[in-house]
C-alpha positions as CSV (number, residue, x, y, z in Angstrom):
1,M,5.9,53.5,24.1
2,K,8.2,50.5,24.5
3,K,5.3,48.4,25.8
4,N,3.3,49.3,22.7
5,I,6.1,48.3,20.3
6,I,6.5,44.9,22.0
7,T,2.7,44.4,21.8
8,I,2.7,45.2,18.1
9,I,5.7,42.8,17.5
10,L,4.0,40.0,19.3
11,S,0.8,40.5,17.4
12,L,2.7,40.3,14.1
13,I,4.4,37.0,15.2
14,I,1.0,35.5,16.1
15,I,-0.6,36.3,12.7
16,M,2.4,35.6,10.5
17,P,2.0,31.8,10.1
18,A,-1.4,32.1,8.4
19,A,-0.2,35.0,6.2
20,A,3.0,33.2,5.3
21,Q,1.1,30.0,4.4
22,Q,-1.1,32.0,2.0
23,A,1.9,33.8,0.5
24,L,3.8,30.5,0.0
25,T,1.1,28.8,-2.1
26,H,3.0,27.3,-5.1
27,P,2.1,29.0,-8.4
28,W,2.0,25.6,-10.1
29,Q,-0.3,24.0,-7.6
30,G,-3.0,22.0,-9.4
31,K,-1.9,23.0,-12.9
32,R,-2.0,20.9,-16.1
33,V,1.5,20.5,-17.3
34,A,2.8,18.8,-20.5
35,Y,6.1,17.0,-20.5
36,L,8.0,16.7,-23.8
37,G,11.3,14.9,-24.2
38,D,13.2,11.6,-24.2
39,S,13.7,8.4,-22.2
40,I,14.3,10.2,-18.9
41,T,10.7,11.5,-19.0
42,D,9.1,8.6,-21.0
43,P,6.7,6.7,-18.6
44,R,7.6,3.5,-20.4
45,N,11.2,3.7,-19.4
46,K,11.7,1.1,-16.6
47,A,14.8,2.7,-15.0
48,A,12.5,4.4,-12.5
49,K,9.0,3.5,-11.3
50,K,8.4,7.0,-10.2
51,K,9.5,9.8,-12.6
52,Y,10.2,13.4,-11.6
53,W,6.8,14.3,-13.0
54,N,5.1,11.7,-10.7
55,W,6.8,13.4,-7.7
56,L,5.6,16.8,-8.8
57,Q,2.1,15.3,-9.3
58,D,2.2,14.1,-5.7
59,W,3.6,17.2,-4.2
60,L,1.8,19.9,-6.2
61,G,-1.3,18.1,-7.5
62,I,-0.1,18.7,-11.1
63,T,-2.0,16.9,-13.8
64,P,0.7,15.5,-16.2
65,Y,0.4,15.1,-19.9
66,V,3.5,13.1,-20.9
67,Y,4.5,12.8,-24.6
68,A,8.2,12.0,-24.2
69,V,9.6,9.0,-26.1
70,S,12.8,7.2,-25.5
71,G,15.7,8.0,-27.8
72,R,14.1,11.1,-29.2
73,Q,16.0,14.3,-29.9
74,W,15.1,18.0,-30.4
75,N,13.7,17.3,-33.9
76,D,10.9,15.2,-32.4
77,I,9.5,18.1,-30.2
78,P,7.3,19.6,-32.8
79,R,5.6,16.2,-33.3
80,Q,5.1,15.8,-29.6
81,A,3.7,19.3,-29.4
82,T,1.3,18.7,-32.3
83,Q,0.0,15.5,-30.6
84,L,-0.5,17.4,-27.4
85,K,-2.5,20.0,-29.2
86,Q,-4.6,17.4,-31.0
87,E,-5.4,15.5,-27.7
88,H,-5.8,18.4,-25.2
89,G,-6.3,21.5,-27.3
90,D,-5.6,24.6,-25.1
91,D,-6.5,22.7,-21.8
92,V,-2.9,22.9,-20.6
93,D,-1.2,25.5,-18.4
94,A,2.5,24.9,-19.1
95,I,4.9,22.9,-21.2
96,L,8.2,21.5,-20.0
97,V,10.8,20.4,-22.6
98,F,13.5,18.1,-21.3
99,V,15.6,16.9,-24.2
100,G,19.1,17.2,-25.7
101,T,21.2,14.3,-24.3
102,N,20.5,12.1,-27.4
103,D,21.5,15.0,-29.8
104,Y,24.9,15.0,-28.0
105,N,25.2,11.3,-28.2
106,N,24.3,11.2,-31.9
107,A,26.8,14.0,-32.7
108,V,24.3,16.5,-34.0
109,P,26.3,19.6,-35.1
110,L,25.7,22.6,-32.9
111,G,25.1,24.9,-35.8
112,R,24.1,28.6,-35.3
113,W,21.1,30.6,-34.3
114,W,21.0,33.0,-37.2
115,D,22.1,33.8,-40.7
116,E,22.9,37.4,-41.5
117,R,22.3,39.3,-44.7
118,M,22.2,42.9,-45.9
119,E,18.7,44.2,-46.5
120,S,17.2,47.5,-47.3
121,V,15.0,48.9,-44.5
122,E,12.6,51.9,-44.5
123,Y,11.7,53.5,-41.2
124,G,10.1,56.7,-39.9
125,H,6.6,58.0,-39.9
126,G,4.3,60.4,-41.9
127,Y,6.2,62.4,-44.5
128,V,9.6,61.8,-42.7
129,K,10.9,58.5,-43.9
130,R,14.4,57.1,-44.4
131,K,15.7,54.2,-46.2
132,E,19.1,52.5,-45.7
133,D,20.9,49.2,-45.9
134,R,21.4,47.2,-42.6
135,M,22.5,43.8,-41.6
136,R,19.6,41.6,-40.6
137,R,19.5,38.3,-38.6
138,I,17.2,35.5,-39.8
139,P,16.7,32.4,-37.6
140,V,18.3,29.3,-39.0
141,M,15.6,26.6,-39.4
142,N,17.9,23.6,-40.0
143,K,16.7,20.2,-38.9
144,D,20.2,18.9,-39.0
145,T,21.8,21.1,-36.3
146,Y,21.2,21.5,-32.6
147,R,20.4,25.2,-32.6
148,G,18.5,24.9,-35.8
149,R,16.3,22.1,-34.3
150,I,15.7,24.3,-31.2
151,N,14.7,27.2,-33.5
152,I,12.2,25.0,-35.3
153,A,10.8,23.5,-32.1
154,L,10.3,26.8,-30.2
155,D,9.0,28.6,-33.3
156,S,6.4,25.8,-33.4
157,L,5.6,25.8,-29.7
158,K,5.3,29.6,-29.5
159,R,2.8,29.6,-32.4
160,I,0.8,26.6,-31.2
161,Y,0.7,27.8,-27.6
162,P,1.3,31.6,-27.6
163,T,-0.3,32.1,-24.2
164,K,1.2,29.2,-22.3
165,Q,4.3,29.0,-20.2
166,I,7.1,27.1,-21.9
167,V,10.1,26.0,-19.8
168,L,13.3,24.4,-21.1
169,L,15.3,21.9,-18.9
170,T,18.9,21.3,-19.8
171,P,20.3,17.8,-20.0
172,I,21.7,16.4,-16.8
173,H,25.2,15.0,-16.4
174,R,25.6,11.6,-17.8
175,A,28.0,8.6,-17.5
176,G,28.1,5.3,-19.4
177,F,25.1,3.5,-20.8
178,Y,25.8,0.0,-22.2
179,A,22.5,-1.6,-23.2
180,N,24.0,-3.9,-25.9
181,E,26.6,-4.0,-28.7
182,K,24.5,-1.7,-30.8
183,N,23.6,0.7,-28.1
184,W,26.8,1.7,-26.3
185,Q,27.2,5.2,-25.1
186,C,30.4,6.6,-23.6
187,T,30.8,8.8,-20.5
188,E,30.5,12.6,-20.7
189,D,34.3,13.1,-20.4
190,Y,34.6,12.0,-24.0
191,A,33.8,14.3,-26.9
192,N,31.2,13.1,-29.5
193,R,32.0,12.5,-33.1
194,C,31.6,16.3,-33.7
195,G,34.4,16.9,-31.2
196,K,31.9,18.5,-28.8
197,Y,31.4,17.7,-25.1
198,L,28.0,17.5,-23.4
199,D,28.4,21.0,-21.8
200,A,28.4,22.6,-25.2
201,Y,24.8,21.3,-25.8
202,V,23.9,22.5,-22.3
203,K,25.2,26.0,-23.0
204,A,23.3,26.1,-26.3
205,T,20.1,25.1,-24.4
206,C,20.7,28.0,-22.0
207,E,21.3,30.4,-24.9
208,A,17.9,29.4,-26.3
209,G,16.2,31.1,-23.3
210,G,17.4,34.5,-24.6
211,V,16.8,33.7,-28.2
212,W,13.2,32.7,-27.7
213,A,12.2,34.4,-24.5
214,V,11.6,31.3,-22.5
215,P,12.9,30.4,-19.0
216,V,15.6,27.8,-18.7
217,I,16.1,25.6,-15.6
218,D,19.7,24.4,-15.7
219,L,19.4,20.9,-14.2
220,Y,23.0,20.2,-15.4
221,S,24.2,22.7,-12.7
222,L,21.4,22.7,-10.2
223,C,20.1,19.1,-9.5
224,G,23.3,17.8,-8.0
225,L,23.5,14.5,-9.9
226,M,27.0,13.5,-10.8
227,P,27.0,10.0,-12.3
228,M,30.7,10.1,-13.1
229,L,31.3,9.6,-9.4
230,D,30.8,6.1,-8.0
231,E,29.2,7.7,-4.9
232,H,26.4,9.0,-7.1
233,A,25.7,5.7,-8.8
234,Q,23.0,5.2,-6.1
235,Y,20.9,7.8,-8.1
236,F,21.0,5.9,-11.4
237,N,19.5,2.7,-12.9
238,R,22.6,0.4,-12.7
239,A,26.0,1.3,-11.5
240,D,27.7,-1.0,-14.0
241,T,25.7,-0.5,-17.2
242,D,23.4,2.5,-16.9
243,R,24.4,5.8,-15.3
244,L,22.4,7.7,-17.9
245,H,18.9,7.1,-16.6
246,P,18.1,8.2,-13.0
247,N,16.3,5.8,-10.7
248,D,13.5,6.7,-8.3
249,R,15.9,8.5,-6.0
250,G,17.5,10.4,-8.9
251,H,14.1,11.5,-10.2
252,E,13.1,12.6,-6.7
253,R,16.2,14.8,-6.6
254,I,15.4,16.3,-10.0
255,A,11.8,16.9,-8.8
256,Q,13.0,18.7,-5.7
257,T,15.0,21.1,-7.8
258,L,12.2,21.7,-10.2
259,M,9.7,22.3,-7.5
260,Y,11.7,25.2,-6.1
261,Q,12.8,26.6,-9.5
262,L,9.2,26.6,-10.7
263,M,8.1,28.5,-7.7
264,M,9.8,31.6,-9.3
265,L,7.8,31.2,-12.6
266,P,4.2,32.0,-13.3
């Protein structure tokens, strides 16, 4: 009996590598993925020669459709999505939205997800119906607030691409960016002109997952980049003037996080 058990165990060990290899095929292998966002994703940004989506292309064979533009905020996502639709139609498997840091820097008010109002509602079936007054939540479509912009963008994306996977990426930590006198951005330990810190915008992005039924990958917490520390300046464009934009090493670290997080998503 004992000999039989040992034989079975050895047989399982021998066949496990092939089975494990098949089971570990990445669900995003060879997919067509659109990337919407700002300068961190924009292929024209020279802070990194190899962006996170380039790394994912190498590792997973993903075909990237990149529509991100430097300096853009959540209010530009519907335009990017429309351009994607015009140029690729439904020939896309998933859409990643990586934006929000410029909304924080430009002091866009956070706003709210819903307005509430009392409405009369009728419910029931057949001859048994009831009518009563209840409070109702209506999504706020306000282009001048952060939550309102997300509502507008995800309402648009969900309608344009109802069958595609949509994933939100939170802003990453940020330190100083001093391009010139007109483009001077302070470190994240300072509140913006609304009196809000960056993490308030990160939290709102995470909330959007529940509001709109989309997965959120919290890069702010998970990717490990901490530009406020001099030791982490090695992951960013310039230690003295640009710890906002990751360099090649920073993008590789973001890509590593995304590769494993995406493995859990269809």
